[in-house]
N, C-alpha and C positions, 0 to 999 in steps of 0.2 A: 504493500500500500504506500502511496505517496503521502507527504506531509499534509496536503490538502484533504485527501481522503480520510486520513486519521482524524483530523480536526472535525470534519463533517460528521463522522461517525460518533465522535464524542458529544457534539452539540445536539445530535438528533434526539428528539423527545418521543418519537413514535416507535422507534425500534429498540428492543431490549438488546443491550450490548452482549456479545459473547466476550466476556471480560478476558478470559485466558488467551483466546486467539488474538484479540487486539493487543494485549500486553506483549505477546511474542512478536507480533508485527512491529510494535513500537521498539522493542529491544533491538531487533535487526536494523531498523532505521537509525536508531541512536548509536549503535555500535559503528555503523558505517559513516555517520555524519558528525559524531562528537569525539574530538581528539582526546579530550580528558577521560571520558568514559571508556573509550577504546583502549587507551593506555592502561587504565585500571584493570579492565577485563583481561587484557593480555598479560599483565603482571601476575595474575592469578593462574596463568596457564589454562585458561578456559577457552575452548574452541567455540566461537560464536555459532558456527554452523551446527554444532552438536546440542545447542540449547533448544530443546523441544518441549519443555514443560516449565511451568511457572516457578517451581521450586529450584530450578537450575539457574535462574537469573540472579546475578550478583547485585547487591545494593551498594551504591556509591556512598562512602561516608560523607556526612553533611559538611564536614570541615573543608571539603573541596571547594565550597562556595566562598571560603575565606581566602583561598590561595590561588584559585584558577578562574579563568573565564569559561564557565560551563555552558557551552552553546552547541546546539545541534543545528547544523546548517552553516552556510557560508554567506554571512551578511553582517554589515556594520550598522544597520539601521535598527536600533533598539532603544528601549528605555531601561534604566537601571534602578531596581528596587534595592534598598540597603537596610540591613537590620539595625536596630538600636544597639548601643553598646556603652559600656562605661568608658571613662576617659582613658585613652591610651590603648584600648582593646582593639583587636582586629575584628572588623565587621564582615558579615556575609554580603555578597553582591549577587543579585539575580538579574541576568540580562534577559529582558522580556522583549521578544520580537513582535508580539501581537497583543496589545493591551485590550483591544476589542474582544478578542477571544477569551482572555482572562476574565473580563467583566461579564461577558455573556454566560460563561460556564459558572461563575460564582453566583450569578442571579438564578440560573437554573437550579443549582443546588439548594439555595435558600428557599426558593418557591416550592421545591419538592417537600421540604420539611415544614414550611410555615404558611404556604399559600401565596396568593398574588401580592407583589410588592406594593401595588397601587391601593391596597386596602389599608396600608399603614402610614402613620406619621413616624418617620425615622429620625431619632435624635441620637447624637453621638457625643460622648464625653471621652475624648482621646487627647488630652493635653500634651503628653510627651511625644505623641506621634505627629501632632499638628505643628510642632516646633521644627520639623524638617519636611522637606518637599519630596522625599523619595521613599515614602512608606507605602507598601503594597496594601496594608489595611486601610489607610486613609483613601487610597485610590479606589478600593472596592466600596467602601462606605459612601464616598462621594457619589459614586455611580448609583448606589441604592437610593440615596437621597433624591437625586435627579429623577430616577425612574418612579419614585413614589408619587411625584407630582402633587405633593402636599405642601402648601405654602409655609407651613410651620416646621417642616423637616429642616434639619440643619445641624451644624457643629456648634458645640459650646466649649469655650475655653475658660473665661473668667466670669461669664454671665450666669453664675449659679442661681442667683435669685430669680432670674428670668426662666431658667430651666425648671426650677422648683414650681413656679407659678404655672408654667405650661403643663407639666406633668399632672398637677392637681386639676387644672382645667380639663384636660383630656380624660382624666379619671371620672370627673363629675359628668362629662358630656358623652361618655361612651365612645370616645375616639380610640380606635385600635392603635396602640403605640408600642414601639420597640425603642428602648434605650440601650445602646451598645456602648460599652465603656471599658477602659483599661482598669484593672483591678484596684489600684490604689486610688483612682479618681472615684470609683463607685464606693469604695470604703469611706473616703472623705465625705461623700454625699450622705451615706448612711449615718455617719457620726454626727453630721450637721443636723439632719432632720430628726434623728433619734427614733421617733415613732410617728408614722403617718399612714393613712390608708391609700396606698397605690396598688391595691390588690388586683386590678385589671391591667396593669402595665407589665409588659414583658421586659425583664431585665436580663441582659446578656453580657457576661464578662469575657474578656479576651486574654486574660492572664496579664502578667507584666507588673511586678512590684518594683523591680530594678532599684532596690535600696531606697525608694522614696517613702517607704513606711515599713514598720516592723513586719517581717515575713510571717504570714499566718498560713496554717494548713488550709487547703481549699474548703474542707468541711467547716472549719471554724469561721472562715471568711463568709461563706454562703449563709451560715446560720445567723451571723450578725446582720447581714443584709436582709434576710428573710424577715427577721424580727423588726427591723427598722422600717421596711417598706410594706410590711403586712402581706407578703406574697408566699405562696406555697413552695416555690422553687426558684432557683437562679439558673438561668440557662448559660451555656458556655459555647464558645467557638474555638475549635482546634485548628490553628493555621499558623504559618510562619513565613518569613521572607522566602525561604527555599522551596516552599510548597505552594502551588497556586490553587489547589482545591481546598475546601474546608469541610470539616466534620462538625456536627452540632450535638450538644448534650442538652436535654430538657430537665436535667437535675442529677444530683449525686455524682457528677463527674463521669457519668457513663455516656459514651459517645457512640453514635451510629455511623458506620462507614457510609460515606456518600457514594453516589452512583459512579463517580470517576476516581474513586480511591479504594485501595485495598490495603489493610493493615495486617502485619504478621509480627510475631515476637521471636527474637533470636536469643540464644544463650549469650550472656555477657562475655564469656570466655571463648566462645566459638561462634562467629557470626553466621556460619553455615548450618548450624543446628537450630531447627525451629522448635520453639517451646509449645507444649500442648495447651489447650484451653485451661485457664485457671492458674497457670504458672507465669511468674513475672520474668521480664527480661527487657532487652532493647527493642524499641519500636522501629520497625521497617515499614515504609510506605511505598506503594505503587501509586503514582499520581499522574493520571492521563493529561491533566492540564499542563504538565511540564513537558509538553511535546517539544518545545524549542530549547530545552535545557537538558535535564536528566529526570526521567520519570521514576527511577528506582533509587530510593534514598534511605540510607540508614541514619536515623535521627540520633540525638543524644538524650532522648526521653525514655524513662522507665515506665513500663506499662504491662498490662496483661489482657488477654482476650477473655471476655465473659461468656461469649458464644462465638460461633464462626464469623459473625459480622458486627459484633458489639465489643468495644474495648474500653478500658479504663486507664486514665493517666495517673501514674503514681509519683511522678516527680522527675527530676533531672539526674543524669548519671555523670559522675565525675570522669573525665577522660582517662584518668589514671586507672580506672576500674575496667576499662575496655582493653581487651587483649585479643591477639589473633591476627589473621591474615589481612584484616581490613586496614591495618596500619602500615602495610608494606609499601604502598604506593603514594598515599596521600600524606 
C-alpha cells in the first residue's frame, strides 16, 4: 500500500480496519522509507521480509525522538511538535508532515468515544502548553474548539474567574461542556472553588504536573477533583508528542484502545517478551496516525492490560530500569 492508501484506510469511518494486515503494510512502508527505523531494525538482525505477524514487529524506543529526525518519506515540508521539558533537558521533536491528517484522525477518535464535537462547548485550561507554539495538544484542542462552532469555546490562561462563571452558566443552562486541562491547572481550579456543583460538566485531565505542584497519585488527584466539582469521575486523555493518536479513560485511569492504536506490554528486562493480561511492564504502542514518522513505539510508561483492548497506566519507568536489546541502537 502507498502512503496515501494507508492514510485513506485509517480515516475511513465505514470500513472496519483489518488492524494486523494494515500494521504489517505500514511496517514494510516505514522500514523502506524511514532511515532511523530501518537502522534500528537492522541493528537487531531482523529481516524485514520475514516479519509476517504483529508480534514480530520491533518497537522503536521513544528516546529516538530526542536524538533523531524520525521521518518516513523524503520531504522537508513539515511542522515540528516538541515536548515540554525542564530547563536544560532534551526534548522530543515530532516532525509532522500532514497536520490535517493528524487533526482529522484525532477528531474521529474523540467522536467515537464522546459523540459529535459540535454538541459541545470546548474549554481548555492548558497554561504550560499555551506558553509555547509547538504543542501537539494545543494544536489538537484548537482544532476541536474551531470544529465545535460554539462561540464560548476557547482557551483560558489567567481568566479563571471568567472560566468559573462560564462553567456555572453552562451547568445551570444544560450546555454540554468539556473542560480539558493539564493536571496541575485542574488541581489549582479544584482548590480554588473547593466545593461547587459542576456535576454535568465533563472534566478531562491530560497529565502533566512537571514540578508545578506536589506530585499526587492519579487516584488521589481525581478524588480531590471529584469532591470539589461534584462529579462522579474524571476523564483522562492518553497522548504524547511522539504519538499522534489518543486513548481516553472515562474514570479510574482505565483506558480504551482507540481505533488507530494498539497497546501491548513488554517485560522490563526483555523488550521482546510480551506480558500477559494483568501483568505490568513497559507500554508499547502501534499508532497508525504516525504514518509519517514511526508507528511502532516503545514508551517509557509502566502499565498493564486489563483485557485485550483495555489498559491501565501505572506511572513512569526510570530509564535505568530498562535493559535489553532496545538500547543497542538508540
